[in-house]
N, C-alpha and C positions, 0 to 999 in steps of 0.2 A: 324246207318244204319243197318237194319235187314230185310231180306226178308223171314225169317222163322216164324215170329210171329208179330202180329199187335194188336194195339187197334184200335178204330174206326177212329181216326184221322190219325194215321200213315198208316193205310190201304189206305185212300184216297190219302195221299201224295205219297206213293209208286206207286200206280196204275197210278196216273197222271204223276209222274216223268218218269216211265218206258215207258208209252205210248207216251209221248212227245219225248223221246230219239229215240224210234222206228220210229216215223213219220219223224224225221230229219236224220235218219240213223246214229245216234251217239250211238255206241253200246259198248263202253268201260266202265269199272267200274268207271273211273274218270268222264266220261260223266254223268253217273247216279248220282254220288256223287254231282257234280256241280248242276245238275237239282234239286235234292232233297234239297240242301242248298238254292237254289233260292226260292223254294216254302215255306220253313219252317221258314225262318228268315226275319225280317223286312228289306226291300230293298235288300234281298239276302245276307246280311252281318252279319257274326257272331261277335257279340260285347257284350258278357256277357249274363247272364241268361235272362234278360228282352228283348233281341233282338229276342228271339224266339216268334213266333206269337201264344201265349198261348190261347187267346180268339178267338173262331172260326170266329166270325164276323170281327175281326181284320184281321185274316188270309184271309178271302174273300176279304176285302177291299184292302189289300196290294197286293194281287195277281191280282186283277182287275186293279190296277194302273200299274202293270208290263205287262199287256196285255195278261195274261195267261188265264183268265176267265172273264165272265160277270155275274154280279148279275142281274138276270131277274125277281126277286121277285116283284118289283114295277110294271113292265109292265104286269105281270100276274094278277094284281089287288091286290097287297099286301097292308096291313094296316100299317101305320106308328106308331111306338112306341119309347119311350125313356126309358131306364132302366139303373139304376146305376149298374155298373160292378165293384165289389170289392171282388168277391168270393175268389180269391187267397190270397190277403192280410188279409182278414177276417179269413182265415183258414191257417195262416202262418205255423203252425206246420206240416201241411200235405204236404208241398212242401220243400224238402231238399234244393233247390236252394235259398229259401228265408231266410235261416238261416243267410246269410251274410247281414249285415245292408245296404250296398250299393246296392245290388241287390233288397232288399226289397223297398228301397226308389225309385229306378228307375222303378220298377214294379208299385208302387203307382202312379207315374207320368203318366205311360201308362194308368192306369185305369182312372185317372182324365181326360185325353184327350178323352178317349172313352165315358165318361159320356155325352159329348156334341154331340155325334153322334146320328142321327135319324136312326133307324133301320126299315126295312120293313119285315113283315112276313105274311104268309097266315094262318089265324086261322084254326085249325083243322076242324071246322064246315064248312069251305068253300073249303076244298081240292077237293071235288067232282066237284065243279064249275070250277076249273082251271086246273084239271089234264090233260085235252086234250092238254094243252099248254106245258106240261112237256115232255122233250125229253128223250129217252133212253140214258144213259150216263151222264145225269145231276147230279151234286152233290146236295144231299138233306141233309141240316142241320136241325135237329129237335130242336125247341126252347122249353124253359122250364120255369116253374113258380118258380124254385128254386131261392131264394134270392141271388142277386149278380152275377148270371150266365146267359149267353145269350143262349148257346147251350149245350145240354147234350148228343147228339148222332149225328153221321154222317154216311152217306152211299151213294149209287149210285142208281138212278132210272133205272129200267129194264122194258122195254116194251115187253111183250110177243107177240106171233103170233096172239093171240085172242084179243089183244088190252089192256089186263090187265096191270096195273102199279104196279110192285112189287118193293122190296127194297133189294139191295145187300149190306151187311154190316158185320162188325166184332163185334158181340155182346160178352159180357163177360159171355157167357155160352157155354158149349159143346166144347170150344177150337177150333172152326173152323169158317172160313168165310162162310156165308150162304145167301141164298135168301129166303125171307119170303114166307110162304105158303099163307098168306093173302095179300090183296092189301096194298099199301102204306097208303091209308086213314085208313083202318082197323087197321093197325099196330100202327099208331099214336094214334088212339082212344083207344087202349088197355091200355095205360099208363096214369094215372091221371095227372102226372107232366108235360107231353108233352102238349104244347099249340098250336103248328102249325109247319110250315116248312119255310125254306129259300131255294131258288133254285138258284144255281150258275152253269153257263154253260161253260165248258171248251172250249177254242178257239184253233183252229189249229195254230201251230207255223208258223211264217211268212216264205214264200218260198224265 
């Protein structure tokens, strides 16, 4: 738990956890810790390295089952794809948690389960067509053509007063969270490996 520094995913998790706590008037550190755990781990339960939702499409699906958000990509006109997800086990040396053989085996089983999932994404050539349906505050996951990986960056859609759709994110440059100067569509098109977006809409906690 760290509110002083983020990568792109922990930024999303912390913003969502804090906002949900505020909306429910749950304002203690333990409230924040429990909310963050619920978002970050499969079914909200810490059970070893593989229980963390490392692949972001898995993170979206698990939190949709919890009623925390809704994946609206398909209803916005998203395209169905299937992609083999094995980036973590294929790059085992890059993940300290996978040094343990048991954690590696469990992560492999998670990847095998994810391989059967159909994903929906909006290709970057079609973002302009659907951007009117994107709300300010929607979570935007950027898909990638990197082999074995589903999403390579995450952020939040920001709708400005003039109607422009920008991107609030924690990039690995300049050491600060920032809003893009260019539109979301322009930002995605800047990077060759980016293929499109997934849109997940946070839901208000039940009253």
